[in-house]
Backbone as a printed PyTorch tensor [residue, N CA C, xyz], in Angstrom:
tensor([[[ 35.3100, -17.2050,  29.0490],
         [ 34.9360, -18.9440,  29.1950],
         [ 35.5360, -19.3360,  27.7950]],

        [[ 34.9380, -20.7630,  27.6320],
         [ 35.1750, -21.5130,  26.9090],
         [ 33.9090, -22.4090,  26.1730]],

        [[ 33.6630, -23.1910,  25.0780],
         [ 32.5580, -22.8540,  24.6490],
         [ 33.3390, -23.8750,  23.2750]],

        [[ 32.1780, -25.9350,  23.2740],
         [ 32.8900, -25.8860,  21.8690],
         [ 31.2400, -26.4930,  21.2970]],

        [[ 31.4630, -25.7410,  20.2630],
         [ 30.0160, -25.4180,  19.7900],
         [ 29.9680, -25.8000,  18.0220]],

        [[ 29.3020, -26.6610,  17.7480],
         [ 29.4600, -27.4060,  16.3460],
         [ 30.3640, -27.6780,  16.0010]],

        [[ 30.9180, -28.0590,  17.1370],
         [ 32.6900, -29.2020,  16.8930],
         [ 33.4460, -28.0360,  16.5520]],

        [[ 33.5210, -26.5410,  16.7580],
         [ 34.2290, -25.4840,  17.0290],
         [ 35.0710, -25.3530,  18.5770]],

        [[ 35.5550, -25.3600,  18.7980],
         [ 36.0370, -24.2070,  20.1820],
         [ 36.3530, -22.4250,  19.8270]],

        [[ 35.5360, -22.0490,  20.9750],
         [ 35.6580, -20.5520,  20.8920],
         [ 35.6090, -20.5100,  22.4510]],

        [[ 36.2850, -19.0700,  22.1470],
         [ 36.4030, -18.1440,  24.1340],
         [ 34.7470, -17.1490,  23.5100]],

        [[ 34.5560, -16.7090,  25.1330],
         [ 33.7260, -15.8210,  25.1670],
         [ 33.4900, -14.8590,  26.6680]],

        [[ 34.2110, -13.8210,  26.0820],
         [ 33.9540, -13.0540,  27.3690],
         [ 32.5440, -12.4430,  28.1290]],

        [[ 31.9530, -12.9670,  28.1750],
         [ 30.0010, -12.8580,  28.9160],
         [ 30.0340, -12.6370,  30.3620]],

        [[ 29.1890, -11.9390,  30.9740],
         [ 29.0230, -11.9260,  31.6840],
         [ 28.2750, -13.6470,  32.4550]],

        [[ 28.2670, -13.6360,  33.0030],
         [ 27.4220, -15.0870,  33.7310],
         [ 25.9290, -15.1840,  33.8750]],

        [[ 25.2990, -14.3700,  33.8450],
         [ 23.9260, -14.3520,  34.1120],
         [ 23.4000, -14.2400,  32.4060]],

        [[ 24.4810, -14.3750,  31.2090],
         [ 23.7060, -14.4720,  30.3230],
         [ 23.3790, -16.4850,  29.4590]],

        [[ 22.3060, -16.2120,  29.0340],
         [ 21.7140, -17.1250,  29.2120],
         [ 22.6420, -18.0210,  27.5140]],

        [[ 22.1450, -18.9230,  27.3630],
         [ 23.1680, -19.5460,  26.3940],
         [ 22.6030, -19.3740,  24.6590]],

        [[ 21.3890, -18.9440,  24.2880],
         [ 20.5790, -18.3820,  23.2830],
         [ 21.5800, -17.3320,  23.4540]],

        [[ 21.8230, -16.0640,  24.4050],
         [ 22.2860, -15.0500,  24.0570],
         [ 23.4280, -14.9550,  23.9300]],

        [[ 24.5430, -15.7730,  24.6800],
         [ 25.6140, -16.3350,  23.7640],
         [ 25.7120, -16.8160,  22.1820]],

        [[ 24.8640, -17.5610,  21.8460],
         [ 24.7710, -17.7940,  20.6220],
         [ 24.3210, -16.8560,  19.4250]],

        [[ 23.1270, -15.8080,  19.8650],
         [ 23.0440, -15.1380,  18.7620],
         [ 23.4690, -13.7510,  18.7040]],

        [[ 24.2050, -13.0490,  20.1780],
         [ 24.5480, -11.7450,  20.0190],
         [ 25.5480, -11.8900,  20.5180]],

        [[ 26.3170, -13.0190,  21.3710],
         [ 28.0970, -12.9080,  21.3200],
         [ 28.2080, -14.2210,  20.0620]],

        [[ 27.8250, -15.0030,  19.5690],
         [ 28.9320, -15.7680,  19.4460],
         [ 28.5150, -15.6870,  16.9630]],

        [[ 27.3590, -14.8900,  17.0020],
         [ 26.4250, -14.8890,  15.5980],
         [ 25.4660, -15.6580,  14.7430]],

        [[ 25.6840, -16.3620,  16.1200],
         [ 25.0120, -17.8210,  15.7740],
         [ 23.2810, -17.7540,  15.5060]],

        [[ 23.1900, -16.7930,  14.4970],
         [ 20.9270, -16.6330,  14.9280],
         [ 20.2940, -17.9730,  14.2130]],

        [[ 21.2090, -18.8560,  14.8520],
         [ 19.7430, -19.7780,  13.7650],
         [ 18.2200, -20.4760,  14.8100]],

        [[ 18.8540, -20.6920,  16.0170],
         [ 18.5450, -20.5700,  17.1820],
         [ 17.2700, -18.9650,  17.2550]],

        [[ 16.2990, -19.1820,  17.5750],
         [ 15.2720, -18.1310,  17.9940],
         [ 15.0840, -17.7800,  19.1060]],

        [[ 15.0950, -16.9160,  19.5210],
         [ 13.6250, -15.5360,  20.5910],
         [ 12.9470, -15.3660,  20.1040]],

        [[ 11.9690, -16.7200,  20.6670],
         [ 11.0030, -16.6690,  20.2240],
         [  9.3970, -15.9830,  22.0300]],

        [[  9.8560, -16.9150,  22.8290],
         [  8.9130, -16.1970,  23.4540],
         [ 10.0570, -15.9860,  24.7830]],

        [[ 11.4510, -16.3890,  24.9520],
         [ 12.0880, -16.4860,  26.0800],
         [ 12.0590, -16.5990,  27.4040]],

        [[ 11.0280, -17.7640,  27.6850],
         [ 10.4780, -18.6110,  28.5290],
         [ 10.3640, -20.1090,  28.6020]],

        [[ 10.4320, -20.3850,  27.4440],
         [ 10.7670, -21.5520,  27.3480],
         [  9.3890, -22.0500,  26.8460]],

        [[  8.3150, -21.6650,  26.5590],
         [  7.1920, -22.4020,  26.3090],
         [  7.1050, -22.8110,  24.5740]],

        [[  7.7970, -21.7120,  24.0320],
         [  7.3230, -22.1870,  22.0990],
         [  8.3840, -23.1870,  21.2440]],

        [[  9.9160, -23.2070,  22.3360],
         [ 10.5800, -23.9640,  21.3900],
         [ 11.4430, -23.2050,  20.0590]],

        [[ 11.5660, -22.7320,  19.8890],
         [ 12.0350, -21.6220,  18.6000],
         [ 13.7070, -21.5290,  18.8400]],

        [[ 14.2220, -21.9610,  20.1840],
         [ 15.5870, -21.8520,  20.4210],
         [ 16.0680, -23.3690,  21.5120]],

        [[ 15.2610, -23.7900,  20.8580],
         [ 15.7130, -25.5520,  20.9590],
         [ 17.2520, -25.4990,  20.2650]],

        [[ 18.0780, -26.4900,  20.9410],
         [ 19.2050, -26.7330,  20.5300],
         [ 19.8720, -28.0510,  21.0490]],

        [[ 21.0380, -28.9980,  20.8040],
         [ 21.3180, -29.6980,  21.1370],
         [ 22.3720, -29.9430,  22.2240]],

        [[ 22.7290, -30.2690,  23.2030],
         [ 23.7190, -30.2850,  24.4280],
         [ 24.5250, -31.7300,  24.5660]],

        [[ 25.0350, -32.1970,  24.4910],
         [ 25.5050, -33.4350,  24.6610],
         [ 24.3350, -34.5200,  24.0350]],

        [[ 23.9690, -33.7650,  22.8450],
         [ 22.8150, -34.6990,  22.2090],
         [ 21.8440, -34.7540,  22.4780]],

        [[ 21.7030, -33.8950,  23.5930],
         [ 20.2500, -33.9250,  24.4480],
         [ 19.4470, -32.2480,  23.8660]],

        [[ 18.0610, -32.9210,  23.2550],
         [ 17.6030, -30.8460,  22.9110],
         [ 17.4460, -30.1920,  24.0320]],

        [[ 17.5020, -29.6240,  24.1430],
         [ 17.3140, -28.3760,  25.3280],
         [ 16.7980, -26.8280,  24.8170]],

        [[ 15.8670, -26.1690,  25.3490],
         [ 15.1430, -24.8090,  25.1610],
         [ 16.6560, -24.1620,  25.5530]],

        [[ 17.4090, -23.0670,  24.7480],
         [ 18.4560, -22.1780,  25.1640],
         [ 17.9240, -21.0340,  25.4580]],

        [[ 17.7980, -21.2250,  26.1060],
         [ 16.5180, -20.1720,  26.7180],
         [ 16.7530, -19.2940,  28.0420]],

        [[ 16.2700, -20.7990,  28.3330],
         [ 16.7100, -21.2680,  30.2680],
         [ 17.5510, -21.8050,  30.5690]],

        [[ 18.9380, -22.1420,  30.1890],
         [ 19.7900, -22.6490,  30.8740],
         [ 20.6070, -20.7740,  30.5390]],

        [[ 21.8640, -21.1960,  31.7450],
         [ 22.5190, -20.4450,  31.4590],
         [ 24.1140, -20.8090,  30.8700]],

        [[ 24.6400, -19.5250,  29.7410],
         [ 25.6830, -19.9240,  29.0930],
         [ 27.2430, -20.6940,  29.9560]],

        [[ 27.3050, -20.6060,  31.1820],
         [ 28.1590, -20.5670,  32.1840],
         [ 28.1140, -22.0090,  32.5390]],

        [[ 26.7500, -22.8030,  32.5660],
         [ 27.1090, -23.8020,  32.5600],
         [ 26.8810, -24.6490,  31.4950]],

        [[ 27.3400, -24.6420,  30.4290],
         [ 27.8620, -25.6840,  29.9210],
         [ 28.7220, -25.1250,  28.8040]],

        [[ 29.6870, -25.1970,  29.4790],
         [ 31.5090, -25.0670,  29.0370],
         [ 32.1600, -26.1880,  28.6860]],

        [[ 31.9340, -26.7070,  29.1530],
         [ 32.1940, -28.1660,  28.7020],
         [ 31.6460, -29.9830,  28.0640]],

        [[ 30.8060, -28.7220,  27.4490],
         [ 29.5510, -29.5190,  27.2190],
         [ 29.6100, -29.3200,  25.2300]],

        [[ 28.8820, -30.2210,  24.8940],
         [ 28.6640, -30.4810,  23.3970],
         [ 27.4230, -29.7050,  22.1640]],

        [[ 28.2560, -28.7660,  22.3550],
         [ 26.4530, -27.5960,  22.1390],
         [ 26.4770, -27.8480,  20.7140]],

        [[ 25.2470, -28.1500,  20.1480],
         [ 25.1880, -28.1090,  18.7610],
         [ 23.8140, -27.2200,  18.4920]],

        [[ 23.9680, -26.3410,  16.5550],
         [ 23.1090, -25.3490,  16.2870],
         [ 22.5820, -26.4880,  15.4880]],

        [[ 21.4330, -25.0510,  14.6490],
         [ 20.7410, -25.3990,  13.1230],
         [ 21.5660, -25.2360,  12.8010]],

        [[ 23.2380, -24.8650,  12.4630],
         [ 23.9890, -24.6750,  11.8650],
         [ 25.5030, -25.3870,  11.9080]],

        [[ 25.1690, -26.1810,  13.2520],
         [ 26.1960, -27.1960,  12.2950],
         [ 25.3670, -28.4790,  12.8620]],

        [[ 24.1620, -28.9450,  12.1280],
         [ 23.6730, -30.0580,  11.8540],
         [ 23.5080, -30.3860,  10.2200]],

        [[ 24.3370, -29.3890,   9.3140],
         [ 24.0870, -29.2340,   8.2230],
         [ 24.7570, -28.2210,   7.4370]],

        [[ 25.1820, -28.2150,   6.0570],
         [ 24.9160, -26.8700,   5.4750],
         [ 24.9380, -27.0420,   4.0630]],

        [[ 24.8700, -26.2710,   3.2640],
         [ 24.5450, -25.6760,   2.2490],
         [ 25.0710, -27.2910,   0.8650]],

        [[ 24.4240, -28.3040,   0.3480],
         [ 24.5840, -28.8420,  -0.4430],
         [ 25.0330, -30.0450,   0.2980]],

        [[ 24.8030, -29.8930,   1.8330],
         [ 25.1270, -30.8860,   2.6750],
         [ 24.4520, -30.8580,   3.9290]],

        [[ 23.0010, -30.9640,   3.3200],
         [ 21.9190, -30.7860,   4.6930],
         [ 22.2790, -32.2080,   5.5120]],

        [[ 21.6540, -32.1560,   6.9690],
         [ 21.0530, -32.6010,   7.5840],
         [ 19.8670, -33.5810,   6.9050]],

        [[ 19.9960, -35.3440,   7.1280],
         [ 18.3920, -36.4090,   6.6680],
         [ 17.5740, -34.6580,   6.6440]],

        [[ 17.2480, -34.7270,   8.8250],
         [ 16.0100, -34.3280,   8.8210],
         [ 15.6310, -32.6460,   8.0450]],

        [[ 17.1670, -32.1890,   8.1220],
         [ 17.2780, -30.6930,   6.9910],
         [ 15.8720, -31.4360,   5.6670]],

        [[ 16.6930, -31.8650,   5.3270],
         [ 16.1090, -32.2430,   3.8450],
         [ 14.9670, -32.4830,   3.7460]],

        [[ 14.4740, -33.3780,   4.8550],
         [ 13.2600, -33.9730,   4.5310],
         [ 12.0570, -32.1800,   4.7030]],

        [[ 12.4720, -32.1790,   5.3770],
         [ 11.9580, -30.8290,   6.3370],
         [ 11.8340, -30.0490,   5.1620]],

        [[ 12.5780, -29.6220,   4.0500],
         [ 11.9320, -28.7320,   2.7270],
         [ 11.2980, -29.8160,   1.8690]],

        [[ 11.8850, -30.9680,   1.4530],
         [ 10.5970, -31.8040,   1.0350],
         [  9.8710, -32.0530,   1.1010]],

        [[  9.2240, -31.9290,   2.1560],
         [  7.9190, -31.5770,   2.9330],
         [  7.1190, -30.3540,   3.4380]],

        [[  8.2210, -29.4190,   2.7670],
         [  7.5800, -27.8290,   2.9630],
         [  7.0830, -27.8580,   4.4420]],

        [[  7.9520, -28.4330,   5.5630],
         [  7.6040, -27.9010,   6.7660],
         [  8.0280, -27.1950,   7.0670]],

        [[  8.6300, -25.8460,   6.6650],
         [  9.1730, -24.6520,   7.2030],
         [  8.4240, -23.5680,   7.4240]],

        [[  7.5390, -23.4830,   5.6430],
         [  6.4730, -22.3010,   6.3410],
         [  6.7320, -21.2980,   6.6010]],

        [[  6.6440, -20.3500,   7.4380],
         [  7.4750, -18.8860,   7.4570],
         [  8.6720, -19.2750,   8.0090]],

        [[  9.1790, -20.4790,   8.3970],
         [ 11.3060, -20.6940,   9.1880],
         [ 11.5190, -20.3490,  10.7490]],

        [[ 10.5150, -19.4320,  11.3290],
         [ 11.1480, -18.6270,  12.0440],
         [ 10.6590, -20.3810,  13.5910]],

        [[ 10.3430, -20.9870,  13.4750],
         [ 10.6480, -22.4200,  14.3450],
         [ 11.1450, -23.3690,  13.7120]],

        [[ 11.3260, -23.0730,  12.8910],
         [ 12.3460, -23.8910,  11.6420],
         [ 13.2650, -24.9890,  12.5640]],

        [[ 13.9930, -24.0150,  12.5380],
         [ 16.0960, -24.3880,  14.0070],
         [ 14.9990, -25.3820,  14.8670]],

        [[ 14.4580, -24.4250,  15.7650],
         [ 14.0760, -25.4460,  16.6970],
         [ 13.5290, -26.4760,  16.9330]],

        [[ 12.5930, -26.3590,  15.6920],
         [ 11.8760, -27.5420,  15.3720],
         [ 12.5940, -29.3730,  14.4380]],

        [[ 14.2290, -28.7390,  14.2590],
         [ 14.5880, -30.3340,  13.0670],
         [ 15.2120, -29.9910,  14.3150]],

        [[ 15.9660, -29.3810,  15.4850],
         [ 16.8950, -29.7960,  17.4560],
         [ 15.6160, -30.5410,  17.5020]],

        [[ 14.6410, -30.4510,  17.6760],
         [ 14.1550, -31.1460,  18.5370],
         [ 13.8280, -32.3680,  17.8830]],

        [[ 13.2540, -33.0730,  16.2920],
         [ 13.1750, -33.4130,  15.8750],
         [ 14.1100, -34.4740,  16.3880]],

        [[ 15.6230, -34.3140,  15.8280],
         [ 16.6440, -34.4830,  15.6010],
         [ 17.3000, -35.6570,  17.2800]],

        [[ 16.8520, -34.5580,  17.9460],
         [ 17.0650, -35.0520,  19.7000],
         [ 16.1830, -36.1700,  19.4010]],

        [[ 14.7560, -35.7760,  19.4790],
         [ 13.3220, -36.6530,  19.5780],
         [ 13.8250, -38.4850,  19.0860]],

        [[ 14.5220, -38.0070,  17.6150],
         [ 14.6680, -39.6080,  16.9100],
         [ 15.6160, -40.4060,  17.9730]],

        [[ 16.9820, -39.3610,  18.5860],
         [ 17.7200, -40.5220,  19.3670],
         [ 17.2850, -41.4800,  20.3010]],

        [[ 15.8800, -39.8460,  20.6300],
         [ 15.2450, -40.5400,  22.2400],
         [ 14.9590, -42.0080,  22.4440]],

        [[ 14.2610, -42.0130,  20.8440],
         [ 13.0470, -43.1480,  19.9990],
         [ 14.5920, -44.1030,  19.7030]],

        [[ 15.4810, -43.7800,  19.4470],
         [ 16.5940, -45.0500,  18.9930],
         [ 16.7830, -45.3730,  20.6590]],

        [[ 17.2550, -44.9820,  21.4970],
         [ 17.4380, -45.4650,  22.5150],
         [ 16.3320, -45.7540,  23.7420]],

        [[ 15.2120, -46.0970,  22.7580],
         [ 14.4290, -46.8040,  23.3910],
         [ 14.0360, -45.8230,  24.7560]],

        [[ 13.7590, -44.7740,  24.6530],
         [ 12.5410, -43.6780,  25.8180],
         [ 11.3530, -43.6260,  25.4450]],

        [[ 10.3740, -44.1250,  26.9970],
         [  9.0050, -44.0210,  26.7360],
         [  8.7090, -42.5900,  26.4400]],

        [[  8.1800, -42.0700,  25.8520],
         [  7.1770, -40.6770,  26.0700],
         [  5.9480, -40.8280,  27.5400]],

        [[  5.1030, -39.9290,  27.1950],
         [  4.1870, -39.9040,  27.7450],
         [  3.0070, -40.7550,  27.5130]],

        [[  3.0860, -40.2000,  25.7520],
         [  2.7050, -40.9860,  24.8290],
         [  2.5420, -42.6550,  25.6120]],

        [[  3.7930, -43.1570,  25.4040],
         [  4.3150, -44.2460,  24.9430],
         [  3.1910, -45.3480,  26.2150]],

        [[  2.2600, -46.1420,  25.2280],
         [  1.4670, -47.9710,  26.0450],
         [  2.8940, -48.3910,  26.5350]],

        [[  3.6910, -49.2100,  25.9730],
         [  4.1820, -49.9550,  26.2340],
         [  5.3750, -49.1130,  26.9300]],

        [[  6.3090, -48.9510,  28.0970],
         [  7.4840, -48.1650,  28.3810],
         [  8.8820, -48.6290,  28.1990]],

        [[  8.7740, -50.6270,  27.8730],
         [  9.4800, -51.2310,  27.9150],
         [  9.5240, -51.0730,  26.3000]],

        [[  8.6380, -50.7730,  25.8930],
         [  9.3100, -50.6110,  23.8640],
         [  8.3790, -49.7210,  23.4820]],

        [[  9.0150, -48.2910,  23.1220],
         [  7.7140, -47.3600,  22.9890],
         [  7.7990, -47.5540,  21.0700]],

        [[  6.7840, -47.7370,  20.9490],
         [  6.1170, -47.6650,  19.0470],
         [  6.3790, -46.3430,  19.0160]],

        [[  6.6020, -45.8760,  17.6670],
         [  7.0210, -45.2190,  17.0490],
         [  5.4650, -44.9870,  16.0630]],

        [[  4.6420, -43.8930,  16.7280],
         [  3.5930, -43.1520,  15.6570],
         [  3.3410, -41.8210,  16.1000]],

        [[  2.2960, -41.7190,  15.3890],
         [  2.4040, -40.5820,  15.0370],
         [  1.3450, -39.8210,  16.3860]],

        [[  1.3650, -40.4550,  17.6670],
         [  1.2510, -40.0930,  18.8310],
         [  1.9620, -39.5550,  19.4620]],

        [[  3.3570, -40.5370,  19.2890],
         [  4.1890, -40.2440,  19.7730],
         [  4.8810, -39.1930,  19.2310]],

        [[  5.2720, -38.8300,  18.1740],
         [  5.8400, -37.4780,  17.3650],
         [  5.2640, -36.5920,  18.1380]],

        [[  3.7640, -36.1290,  17.9820],
         [  3.1720, -35.2670,  19.0500],
         [  3.8050, -34.9800,  20.2740]],

        [[  3.4570, -35.8280,  21.0220],
         [  3.7310, -35.8720,  22.2380],
         [  5.0530, -35.2910,  22.7900]],

        [[  6.1570, -36.2600,  21.6500],
         [  7.6850, -35.7140,  22.1490],
         [  7.8090, -34.4850,  21.8840]],

        [[  6.5440, -33.8550,  20.6480],
         [  7.2590, -32.1160,  19.6470],
         [  6.1080, -31.7310,  20.5630]],

        [[  5.6360, -31.6380,  21.1800],
         [  4.6630, -30.7670,  21.7670],
         [  5.5070, -29.4100,  22.2730]],

        [[  6.7560, -30.1960,  22.9700],
         [  7.4690, -28.1840,  22.8840],
         [  7.8150, -27.4490,  21.8650]],

        [[  7.8490, -27.8390,  20.8940],
         [  7.9030, -27.0800,  19.7170],
         [  6.7530, -26.2440,  18.9620]],

        [[  6.0730, -24.8920,  19.2070],
         [  4.7730, -24.7940,  18.4150],
         [  5.4010, -23.9600,  16.9850]],

        [[  4.4030, -24.2460,  16.6630],
         [  4.6470, -23.4380,  15.0080],
         [  3.0070, -22.8250,  14.9870]],

        [[  3.4940, -20.9520,  14.6260],
         [  2.3880, -19.9240,  14.7150],
         [  1.7640, -20.3810,  13.0410]],

        [[  2.0320, -20.9730,  11.9170],
         [  1.7190, -21.1900,  10.4670],
         [  1.1760, -22.6500,  10.6350]],

        [[  1.4530, -23.4290,  11.8220],
         [  0.3270, -24.5690,  11.5010],
         [  0.6280, -25.8070,  10.3290]],

        [[  2.0430, -26.0780,  10.3730],
         [  2.5960, -26.9840,   9.5040],
         [  3.1330, -28.4230,  10.2480]],

        [[  2.4350, -28.5640,  10.7730],
         [  2.4280, -29.5510,  12.0320],
         [  2.2980, -30.7940,  10.8340]],

        [[  0.9920, -30.9660,   9.8670],
         [  1.1320, -32.2710,   9.3100],
         [  2.7880, -32.4020,   8.6360]],

        [[  2.7280, -31.1460,   8.1500],
         [  4.2390, -31.0700,   7.2160],
         [  5.1730, -31.5840,   7.9430]],

        [[  5.1860, -31.0710,   9.3220],
         [  6.4640, -31.4480,  10.5680],
         [  6.4400, -32.7800,  10.3510]],

        [[  5.3370, -33.8440,  10.7190],
         [  5.0600, -34.8110,  11.3600],
         [  5.8520, -35.7430,   9.7800]],

        [[  5.2690, -35.2140,   8.8990],
         [  6.0680, -36.1930,   7.4480],
         [  7.2620, -35.8410,   7.6760]],

        [[  7.9500, -35.2410,   7.4350],
         [  9.5150, -35.0440,   7.1030],
         [  9.5700, -35.9760,   8.6380]],

        [[  9.3550, -35.7840,   9.9580],
         [  9.7090, -36.5720,  11.0720],
         [  9.9290, -38.1370,  10.1350]],

        [[  8.6440, -38.5640,  10.7480],
         [  8.7560, -39.5260,   9.9870],
         [  9.2770, -40.5290,   8.6690]],

        [[  9.6050, -38.7640,   7.5900],
         [ 10.6000, -39.5340,   6.6590],
         [ 11.6910, -40.0820,   7.4660]],

        [[ 12.5600, -39.2600,   8.0460],
         [ 13.8830, -38.7270,   8.4900],
         [ 13.5890, -40.2670,   9.6740]],

        [[ 12.8830, -40.4790,  10.4000],
         [ 12.8440, -42.1100,  10.9650],
         [ 13.3760, -43.5620,   9.9250]],

        [[ 12.3590, -43.4840,   9.3240],
         [ 12.8380, -44.2690,   8.0410],
         [ 14.1260, -44.5670,   7.8910]],

        [[ 13.8570, -43.4510,   6.7390],
         [ 15.8080, -43.7970,   6.6090],
         [ 16.0370, -43.3800,   7.8190]],

        [[ 16.5470, -43.3120,   8.8540],
         [ 17.5000, -43.6970,  10.3030],
         [ 18.0590, -45.0790,  10.1290]],

        [[ 16.4130, -45.5580,  10.0660],
         [ 15.9350, -47.4210,  10.2270],
         [ 16.7160, -48.2490,   9.2290]],

        [[ 16.4030, -47.2790,   8.2560],
         [ 17.3370, -48.2250,   6.8770],
         [ 18.5860, -48.3150,   7.0730]],

        [[ 19.1890, -47.2780,   7.2730],
         [ 20.2560, -47.1930,   7.2770],
         [ 21.6600, -47.7060,   8.3220]],

        [[ 20.5720, -47.9900,   9.6430],
         [ 21.2690, -49.4360,  10.4240],
         [ 20.7900, -50.5810,  10.0120]],

        [[ 19.6560, -50.6650,   9.2180],
         [ 19.1760, -52.3520,   8.9570],
         [ 20.5040, -53.0570,   7.8670]],

        [[ 20.9320, -51.3910,   6.6750],
         [ 22.3100, -51.3210,   5.9430],
         [ 23.4890, -51.5710,   6.4160]],

        [[ 23.3910, -51.0540,   7.9700],
         [ 25.2340, -51.1020,   8.2440],
         [ 25.0070, -52.5430,   9.1420]]])
């Protein structure tokens, strides 16, 4: 099977029952995405597929052969962090670090949803969702943190959102 992962083309000879998470971790050595619950309840395996966040443990790899897959390894690099990664570092939003890759990928996907004007369950105005802490909490509710770093994670997301708004206004 042929895949595009983090901008690179790769082939893998895998069983059609292999989850996307197991393809990444076990067959391609991309261990940033974590296997937490393996039931789609914790969000530790969150990645981006065609810009949308998904739980990689709940989908089969074979379903994503023509998709653009981005893992935490594809967002940034040492010395060139993605703005969300840098915000997590500045705000100590990672504690033990196990959930961090999923939290960051989910937050990146969430900011794209906000930029597109997609409402959430917490949106009072479905036509123009307001980005606030209630929105962040609702949109990130699928990502659990055992260390309870939630205030730091919210601070990091707020900072990255503000920076993206500033960047759009400057352009």
